[in-house]
MOPAC internal coordinates of N, CA, C and O (Angstrom, degrees):
PM7 1SCF
backbone

  N    0.0000 0     0.00 0     0.00 0    0    0    0
  C    1.4468 1     0.00 0     0.00 0    1    0    0
  C    1.5226 1   109.47 1     0.00 0    2    1    0
  O    1.2310 1   120.32 1   -52.53 1    3    2    1
  N    1.2932 1   116.98 1   127.47 1    3    2    1
  C    1.4603 1   121.41 1   179.50 1    5    3    2
  C    1.5215 1   110.22 1   -80.66 1    6    5    3
  O    1.2310 1   121.14 1   -43.15 1    7    6    5
  N    1.3148 1   115.42 1   136.85 1    7    6    5
  C    1.4609 1   121.44 1   176.48 1    9    7    6
  C    1.5167 1   109.97 1   -89.42 1   10    9    7
  O    1.2310 1   120.82 1   142.33 1   11   10    9
  N    1.3040 1   116.03 1   -37.67 1   11   10    9
  C    1.4594 1   121.89 1  -179.95 1   13   11   10
  C    1.5134 1   109.58 1   156.26 1   14   13   11
  O    1.2310 1   121.20 1    -3.29 1   15   14   13
  N    1.3102 1   115.31 1   176.71 1   15   14   13
  C    1.4585 1   119.25 1   176.99 1   17   15   14
  C    1.5227 1   109.66 1   -81.66 1   18   17   15
  O    1.2310 1   120.94 1   -16.41 1   19   18   17
  N    1.3052 1   115.81 1   163.59 1   19   18   17
  C    1.4623 1   120.91 1   175.90 1   21   19   18
  C    1.5214 1   109.74 1   -55.94 1   22   21   19
  O    1.2310 1   120.01 1   136.48 1   23   22   21
  N    1.3266 1   117.59 1   -43.52 1   23   22   21
  C    1.4696 1   121.35 1  -178.94 1   25   23   22
  C    1.5271 1   111.59 1   -62.30 1   26   25   23
  O    1.2310 1   119.91 1   139.65 1   27   26   25
  N    1.3156 1   117.77 1   -40.35 1   27   26   25
  C    1.4613 1   120.60 1   178.44 1   29   27   26
  C    1.5227 1   111.50 1   -64.00 1   30   29   27
  O    1.2310 1   120.72 1   137.46 1   31   30   29
  N    1.3210 1   116.23 1   -42.54 1   31   30   29
  C    1.4652 1   120.84 1   179.66 1   33   31   30
  C    1.5263 1   110.34 1   -66.27 1   34   33   31
  O    1.2310 1   120.75 1   136.40 1   35   34   33
  N    1.3185 1   116.17 1   -43.60 1   35   34   33
  C    1.4684 1   120.53 1   178.81 1   37   35   34
  C    1.5225 1   110.08 1   -58.03 1   38   37   35
  O    1.2310 1   120.31 1   138.04 1   39   38   37
  N    1.3094 1   117.01 1   -41.96 1   39   38   37
  C    1.4615 1   120.62 1  -179.50 1   41   39   38
  C    1.5283 1   111.61 1   -66.30 1   42   41   39
  O    1.2310 1   120.28 1   135.78 1   43   42   41
  N    1.3255 1   117.08 1   -44.22 1   43   42   41
  C    1.4631 1   121.34 1  -178.52 1   45   43   42
  C    1.5240 1   111.79 1   -62.07 1   46   45   43
  O    1.2310 1   120.41 1   138.54 1   47   46   45
  N    1.3239 1   116.83 1   -41.46 1   47   46   45
  C    1.4695 1   119.95 1  -177.19 1   49   47   46
  C    1.5240 1   112.04 1   -89.79 1   50   49   47
  O    1.2310 1   120.95 1  -174.33 1   51   50   49
  N    1.3317 1   115.78 1     5.67 1   51   50   49
  C    1.4660 1   122.25 1   176.63 1   53   51   50
  C    1.5325 1   112.22 1    57.50 1   54   53   51
  O    1.2310 1   121.38 1  -137.35 1   55   54   53
  N    1.3295 1   114.97 1    42.65 1   55   54   53
  C    1.4648 1   120.73 1   175.60 1   57   55   54
  C    1.5236 1   109.50 1   -79.95 1   58   57   55
  O    1.2310 1   120.32 1    -6.39 1   59   58   57
  N    1.2999 1   116.99 1   173.61 1   59   58   57
  C    1.4590 1   122.06 1  -172.31 1   61   59   58
  C    1.5238 1   113.34 1   -87.88 1   62   61   59
  O    1.2310 1   119.74 1   137.48 1   63   62   61
  N    1.3156 1   118.10 1   -42.52 1   63   62   61
  C    1.4552 1   121.49 1  -169.64 1   65   63   62
  C    1.5219 1   112.19 1   -85.75 1   66   65   63
  O    1.2310 1   120.06 1   -79.26 1   67   66   65
  N    1.3139 1   117.49 1   100.74 1   67   66   65
  C    1.4638 1   121.39 1   174.51 1   69   67   66
  C    1.5266 1   111.72 1   -95.73 1   70   69   67
  O    1.2310 1   119.09 1   176.13 1   71   70   69
  N    1.3159 1   119.34 1    -3.87 1   71   70   69
  C    1.4614 1   122.22 1  -170.76 1   73   71   70
  C    1.5238 1   114.48 1  -116.45 1   74   73   71
  O    1.2310 1   119.42 1  -161.62 1   75   74   73
  N    1.3034 1   118.72 1    18.38 1   75   74   73
  C    1.4573 1   120.77 1   179.28 1   77   75   74
  C    1.5349 1   110.94 1   -60.12 1   78   77   75
  O    1.2310 1   120.31 1   -27.02 1   79   78   77
  N    1.3006 1   117.01 1   152.98 1   79   78   77
  C    1.4678 1   121.34 1   178.12 1   81   79   78
  C    1.5269 1   111.66 1   -62.92 1   82   81   79
  O    1.2310 1   120.38 1   159.77 1   83   82   81
  N    1.3133 1   116.88 1   -20.23 1   83   82   81
  C    1.4617 1   121.64 1  -177.52 1   85   83   82
  C    1.5301 1   112.69 1   -98.38 1   86   85   83
  O    1.2310 1   119.45 1  -167.33 1   87   86   85
  N    1.3046 1   118.65 1    12.67 1   87   86   85
  C    1.4646 1   121.56 1  -171.14 1   89   87   86
  C    1.5271 1   114.15 1   -62.69 1   90   89   87
  O    1.2310 1   119.53 1   157.82 1   91   90   89
  N    1.3211 1   118.51 1   -22.18 1   91   90   89
  C    1.4658 1   120.20 1   179.59 1   93   91   90
  C    1.5307 1   112.53 1  -100.05 1   94   93   91
  O    1.2310 1   120.46 1  -178.70 1   95   94   93
  N    1.3406 1   116.73 1     1.30 1   95   94   93
  C    1.4652 1   119.80 1   176.24 1   97   95   94
  C    1.5229 1   109.37 1   -71.21 1   98   97   95
  O    1.2310 1   120.92 1   -35.81 1   99   98   97
  N    1.3076 1   115.85 1   144.19 1   99   98   97
  C    1.4598 1   121.58 1  -177.36 1  101   99   98
  C    1.5272 1   110.35 1   -92.08 1  102  101   99
  O    1.2310 1   121.53 1   -47.24 1  103  102  101
  N    1.3170 1   114.67 1   132.76 1  103  102  101
  C    1.4574 1   122.10 1   174.41 1  105  103  102
  C    1.5203 1   107.26 1   -92.04 1  106  105  103
  O    1.2310 1   120.86 1   -52.20 1  107  106  105
  N    1.3253 1   115.97 1   127.80 1  107  106  105
  C    1.4601 1   120.81 1  -176.77 1  109  107  106
  C    1.5225 1   113.65 1  -103.53 1  110  109  107
  O    1.2310 1   120.25 1   161.97 1  111  110  109
  N    1.3399 1   117.13 1   -18.03 1  111  110  109
  C    1.4613 1   120.13 1   179.69 1  113  111  110
  C    1.5205 1   109.43 1  -158.37 1  114  113  111
  O    1.2310 1   121.61 1   -13.70 1  115  114  113
  N    1.3181 1   114.53 1   166.30 1  115  114  113
  C    1.4608 1   122.07 1   177.48 1  117  115  114
  C    1.5129 1   107.44 1  -122.31 1  118  117  115
  O    1.2310 1   120.55 1   -42.68 1  119  118  117
  N    1.3289 1   116.55 1   137.32 1  119  118  117
  C    1.4563 1   119.96 1  -179.74 1  121  119  118
  C    1.5245 1   110.54 1  -136.85 1  122  121  119
  O    1.2310 1   121.52 1   -40.95 1  123  122  121
  N    1.3222 1   114.70 1   139.05 1  123  122  121
  C    1.4555 1   122.07 1   173.52 1  125  123  122
  C    1.5245 1   110.13 1  -103.72 1  126  125  123
  O    1.2310 1   120.42 1   175.81 1  127  126  125
  N    1.3175 1   116.81 1    -4.19 1  127  126  125
  C    1.4645 1   123.27 1  -172.63 1  129  127  126
  C    1.5260 1   108.84 1  -133.61 1  130  129  127
  O    1.2310 1   119.98 1   -62.90 1  131  130  129
  N    1.3236 1   117.64 1   117.10 1  131  130  129
  C    1.4656 1   120.67 1  -177.58 1  133  131  130
  C    1.5266 1   112.07 1   -64.44 1  134  133  131
  O    1.2310 1   119.83 1   158.10 1  135  134  133
  N    1.3214 1   117.92 1   -21.90 1  135  134  133
  C    1.4701 1   119.83 1   178.23 1  137  135  134
  C    1.5137 1   111.36 1   -69.01 1  138  137  135
  O    1.2310 1   120.22 1   157.07 1  139  138  137
  N    1.3335 1   117.19 1   -22.93 1  139  138  137
  C    1.4649 1   121.51 1  -178.94 1  141  139  138
  C    1.5223 1   112.41 1  -108.71 1  142  141  139
  O    1.2310 1   120.09 1  -175.92 1  143  142  141
  N    1.3073 1   117.43 1     4.08 1  143  142  141
  C    1.4550 1   122.96 1  -175.60 1  145  143  142
  C    1.5228 1   111.15 1   -70.25 1  146  145  143
  O    1.2310 1   120.81 1   -39.87 1  147  146  145
  N    1.3248 1   116.05 1   140.13 1  147  146  145
  C    1.4619 1   121.54 1   176.12 1  149  147  146
  C    1.5270 1   109.08 1  -119.40 1  150  149  147
  O    1.2310 1   121.03 1   -10.61 1  151  150  149
  N    1.3277 1   115.63 1   169.39 1  151  150  149
  C    1.4593 1   121.29 1   177.80 1  153  151  150
  C    1.5292 1   109.58 1   -55.79 1  154  153  151
  O    1.2310 1   120.74 1   -32.10 1  155  154  153
  N    1.3231 1   116.19 1   147.90 1  155  154  153
  C    1.4684 1   123.85 1   176.11 1  157  155  154
  C    1.5250 1   113.17 1    63.70 1  158  157  155
  O    1.2310 1   120.90 1  -148.49 1  159  158  157
  N    1.3284 1   115.89 1    31.51 1  159  158  157
  C    1.4642 1   121.52 1   179.41 1  161  159  158
  C    1.5172 1   111.55 1   -93.95 1  162  161  159
  O    1.2310 1   121.91 1   -18.86 1  163  162  161
  N    1.3063 1   113.94 1   161.14 1  163  162  161
  C    1.4566 1   122.93 1   166.47 1  165  163  162
  C    1.5227 1   105.45 1  -101.73 1  166  165  163
  O    1.2310 1   120.23 1   -58.90 1  167  166  165
  N    1.3171 1   117.16 1   121.10 1  167  166  165
  C    1.4658 1   121.02 1   179.22 1  169  167  166
  C    1.5205 1   108.81 1   -98.34 1  170  169  167
  O    1.2310 1   121.02 1   -51.44 1  171  170  169
  N    1.3246 1   115.65 1   128.56 1  171  170  169
  C    1.4549 1   121.48 1   178.57 1  173  171  170
  C    1.5290 1   107.73 1  -118.16 1  174  173  171
  O    1.2310 1   120.23 1   -75.79 1  175  174  173
  N    1.3331 1   117.16 1   104.21 1  175  174  173
  C    1.4653 1   119.76 1  -179.29 1  177  175  174
  C    1.5251 1   110.95 1   -78.52 1  178  177  175
  O    1.2310 1   121.03 1   -56.50 1  179  178  177
  N    1.3054 1   115.63 1   123.50 1  179  178  177
  C    1.4596 1   121.12 1   178.33 1  181  179  178
  C    1.5199 1   110.06 1  -109.72 1  182  181  179
  O    1.2310 1   121.17 1   -25.17 1  183  182  181
  N    1.3044 1   115.37 1   154.83 1  183  182  181
  C    1.4605 1   120.69 1   174.64 1  185  183  182
  C    1.5154 1   108.36 1   -98.68 1  186  185  183
  O    1.2310 1   121.00 1   -49.91 1  187  186  185
  N    1.3035 1   115.69 1   130.09 1  187  186  185
  C    1.4583 1   122.47 1   178.29 1  189  187  186
  C    1.5091 1   107.13 1  -154.16 1  190  189  187
  O    1.2310 1   120.74 1    53.35 1  191  190  189
  N    1.3246 1   116.18 1  -126.65 1  191  190  189
  C    1.4593 1   119.61 1   175.00 1  193  191  190
  C    1.5264 1   109.91 1   -64.20 1  194  193  191
  O    1.2310 1   120.87 1   147.67 1  195  194  193
  N    1.3278 1   115.94 1   -32.33 1  195  194  193
  C    1.4627 1   121.52 1   171.86 1  197  195  194
  C    1.5218 1   107.56 1  -123.14 1  198  197  195
  O    1.2310 1   120.83 1   -14.81 1  199  198  197
  N    1.3122 1   116.02 1   165.19 1  199  198  197
  C    1.4646 1   121.08 1   178.86 1  201  199  198
  C    1.5211 1   108.53 1  -100.80 1  202  201  199
  O    1.2310 1   120.56 1   -67.97 1  203  202  201
  N    1.3194 1   116.53 1   112.03 1  203  202  201
  C    1.4519 1   121.36 1  -179.09 1  205  203  202
  C    1.5106 1   114.42 1   -58.26 1  206  205  203
  O    1.2310 1   120.41 1   157.84 1  207  206  205
  N    1.3386 1   116.82 1   -22.16 1  207  206  205
  C    1.4639 1   120.03 1   178.31 1  209  207  206
  C    1.5302 1   111.57 1   -62.67 1  210  209  207
  O    1.2310 1   120.69 1   155.57 1  211  210  209
  N    1.3347 1   116.30 1   -24.43 1  211  210  209
  C    1.4615 1   120.57 1   178.13 1  213  211  210
  C    1.5262 1   111.87 1   -69.71 1  214  213  211
  O    1.2310 1   120.09 1   168.35 1  215  214  213
  N    1.3210 1   117.44 1   -11.65 1  215  214  213
  C    1.4615 1   122.13 1  -175.55 1  217  215  214
  C    1.5235 1   113.62 1  -111.69 1  218  217  215
  O    1.2310 1   120.19 1  -169.13 1  219  218  217
  N    1.3180 1   117.25 1    10.87 1  219  218  217
  C    1.4633 1   120.25 1  -178.34 1  221  219  218
  C    1.5274 1   111.79 1   -60.46 1  222  221  219
  O    1.2310 1   120.00 1   133.08 1  223  222  221
  N    1.3131 1   117.60 1   -46.92 1  223  222  221
  C    1.4721 1   120.25 1  -179.93 1  225  223  222
  C    1.5248 1   110.78 1   -60.56 1  226  225  223
  O    1.2310 1   120.34 1   138.76 1  227  226  225
  N    1.3142 1   116.96 1   -41.24 1  227  226  225
  C    1.4616 1   121.22 1   177.86 1  229  227  226
  C    1.5284 1   110.47 1   -62.24 1  230  229  227
  O    1.2310 1   120.19 1   139.35 1  231  230  229
  N    1.3182 1   117.23 1   -40.65 1  231  230  229
  C    1.4706 1   121.24 1   178.68 1  233  231  230
  C    1.5254 1   110.71 1   -61.62 1  234  233  231
  O    1.2310 1   120.57 1   136.16 1  235  234  233
  N    1.3088 1   116.51 1   -43.84 1  235  234  233
  C    1.4638 1   121.06 1   179.09 1  237  235  234
  C    1.5244 1   110.41 1   -63.02 1  238  237  235
  O    1.2310 1   120.76 1   136.17 1  239  238  237
  N    1.3182 1   116.16 1   -43.83 1  239  238  237
  C    1.4719 1   120.37 1   179.35 1  241  239  238
  C    1.5251 1   112.00 1   -63.43 1  242  241  239
  O    1.2310 1   120.15 1   150.74 1  243  242  241
  N    1.3300 1   117.31 1   -29.26 1  243  242  241
  C    1.4673 1   121.19 1  -179.96 1  245  243  242
  C    1.5249 1   112.46 1   -85.84 1  246  245  243
  O    1.2310 1   119.78 1   177.18 1  247  246  245
  N    1.3387 1   118.03 1    -2.82 1  247  246  245
  C    1.4511 1   120.21 1   173.81 1  249  247  246
  C    1.5140 1   116.72 1   112.68 1  250  249  247
  O    1.2310 1   119.72 1  -168.91 1  251  250  249
  N    1.3179 1   118.15 1    11.09 1  251  250  249
  C    1.4661 1   119.32 1   176.23 1  253  251  250
  C    1.5256 1   109.19 1   -61.58 1  254  253  251
  O    1.2310 1   120.61 1   -47.56 1  255  254  253
  N    1.3316 1   116.44 1   132.44 1  255  254  253
  C    1.4642 1   121.39 1   177.49 1  257  255  254
  C    1.5156 1   111.23 1   -81.82 1  258  257  255
  O    1.2310 1   120.81 1   152.55 1  259  258  257
  N    1.3294 1   116.06 1   -27.45 1  259  258  257
  C    1.4618 1   120.43 1  -177.12 1  261  259  258
  C    1.5217 1   109.25 1  -152.36 1  262  261  259
  O    1.2310 1   121.74 1   -23.47 1  263  262  261
  N    1.3174 1   114.27 1   156.53 1  263  262  261
  C    1.4622 1   121.95 1   175.59 1  265  263  262
  C    1.5174 1   106.99 1  -127.28 1  266  265  263
  O    1.2310 1   121.02 1   -48.70 1  267  266  265
  N    1.3118 1   115.66 1   131.30 1  267  266  265
  C    1.4575 1   121.12 1  -178.27 1  269  267  266
  C    1.5185 1   109.16 1  -118.63 1  270  269  267
  O    1.2310 1   120.98 1   -55.19 1  271  270  269
  N    1.3333 1   115.73 1   124.81 1  271  270  269
  C    1.4627 1   120.58 1   173.67 1  273  271  270
  C    1.5040 1   108.54 1  -163.43 1  274  273  271
  O    1.2310 1   120.37 1    -3.54 1  275  274  273
  N    1.3085 1   116.91 1   176.46 1  275  274  273
  C    1.4541 1   118.98 1   175.19 1  277  275  274
  C    1.5066 1   114.35 1   141.26 1  278  277  275
  O    1.2310 1   119.78 1   162.92 1  279  278  277
  N    1.3161 1   118.02 1   -17.08 1  279  278  277
  C    1.4568 1   120.66 1   179.63 1  281  279  278
  C    1.5192 1   109.24 1  -105.28 1  282  281  279
  O    1.2310 1   121.42 1   -32.16 1  283  282  281
  N    1.2913 1   114.90 1   147.84 1  283  282  281
  C    1.4557 1   120.24 1   179.61 1  285  283  282
  C    1.5274 1   112.25 1   -77.79 1  286  285  283
  O    1.2310 1   120.14 1   150.81 1  287  286  285
  N    1.3148 1   117.34 1   -29.19 1  287  286  285
  C    1.4564 1   123.51 1  -172.56 1  289  287  286
  C    1.5222 1   110.43 1   -91.54 1  290  289  287
  O    1.2310 1   119.80 1   -65.26 1  291  290  289
  N    1.3315 1   117.98 1   114.74 1  291  290  289
  C    1.4627 1   120.93 1   179.58 1  293  291  290
  C    1.5207 1   111.58 1   -61.51 1  294  293  291
  O    1.2310 1   119.94 1   146.63 1  295  294  293
  N    1.3268 1   117.71 1   -33.37 1  295  294  293
  C    1.4592 1   120.21 1  -178.59 1  297  295  294
  C    1.5201 1   111.38 1   -64.18 1  298  297  295
  O    1.2310 1   119.66 1   146.78 1  299  298  297
  N    1.3274 1   118.26 1   -33.22 1  299  298  297
  C    1.4611 1   119.76 1   178.48 1  301  299  298
  C    1.5209 1   109.79 1   -66.38 1  302  301  299
  O    1.2310 1   119.81 1   145.48 1  303  302  301
  N    1.3341 1   117.97 1   -34.52 1  303  302  301
  C    1.4625 1   120.86 1   176.60 1  305  303  302
  C    1.5213 1   109.49 1   -63.78 1  306  305  303
  O    1.2310 1   120.20 1   136.10 1  307  306  305
  N    1.3149 1   117.22 1   -43.90 1  307  306  305
  C    1.4618 1   120.12 1   179.57 1  309  307  306
  C    1.5239 1   111.11 1   -63.64 1  310  309  307
  O    1.2310 1   119.98 1   140.74 1  311  310  309
  N    1.3376 1   117.64 1   -39.26 1  311  310  309
  C    1.4611 1   120.52 1   178.10 1  313  311  310
  C    1.5214 1   110.33 1   -62.96 1  314  313  311
  O    1.2310 1   120.20 1   137.12 1  315  314  313
  N    1.3356 1   117.22 1   -42.88 1  315  314  313
  C    1.4647 1   120.63 1   179.98 1  317  315  314
  C    1.5243 1   110.86 1   -62.53 1  318  317  315
  O    1.2310 1   120.02 1   139.92 1  319  318  317
  N    1.3370 1   117.57 1   -40.08 1  319  318  317
  C    1.4586 1   119.94 1   179.54 1  321  319  318
  C    1.5257 1   110.52 1   -67.95 1  322  321  319
  O    1.2310 1   119.83 1   144.90 1  323  322  321
  N    1.3172 1   117.93 1   -35.10 1  323  322  321
  C    1.4615 1   120.30 1   175.51 1  325  323  322
  C    1.5160 1   110.67 1   -63.68 1  326  325  323
  O    1.2310 1   120.39 1   139.95 1  327  326  325
  N    1.3356 1   116.87 1   -40.05 1  327  326  325
  C    1.4632 1   120.77 1   177.16 1  329  327  326
  C    1.5271 1   110.32 1   -61.48 1  330  329  327
  O    1.2310 1   120.43 1   143.95 1  331  330  329
  N    1.3302 1   116.79 1   -36.05 1  331  330  329
  C    1.4574 1   121.33 1  -179.55 1  333  331  330
  C    1.5284 1   111.27 1   -61.31 1  334  333  331
  O    1.2310 1   120.48 1   146.93 1  335  334  333
  N    1.3217 1   116.68 1   -33.07 1  335  334  333
  C    1.4494 1   120.68 1  -178.66 1  337  335  334
  C    1.5204 1   114.12 1   -76.22 1  338  337  335
  O    1.2310 1   119.64 1   172.07 1  339  338  337
  N    1.3108 1   118.29 1    -7.93 1  339  338  337
  C    1.4781 1   121.16 1  -178.20 1  341  339  338
  C    1.5024 1   112.34 1   -84.21 1  342  341  339
  O    1.2310 1   120.10 1   180.00 1  343  342  341

């Protein structure tokens, strides 16, 4: 099931880059855990017991099409993803 294109997701979460070369690629899933990541995923690194930012390169190597991060508050990330589903 497609979630949307990179450009659509970037717009919903009010990110900066609308012109990436991958903006028309389709995101098929979202993952917070690189162990469960599949091809064409959006990887969202969260801070918890470990820092998901330490796994960004691994996510890319496993096939993540995009990585989303930038806010300190995990709850704001969850709110943005809920908005994406509307």
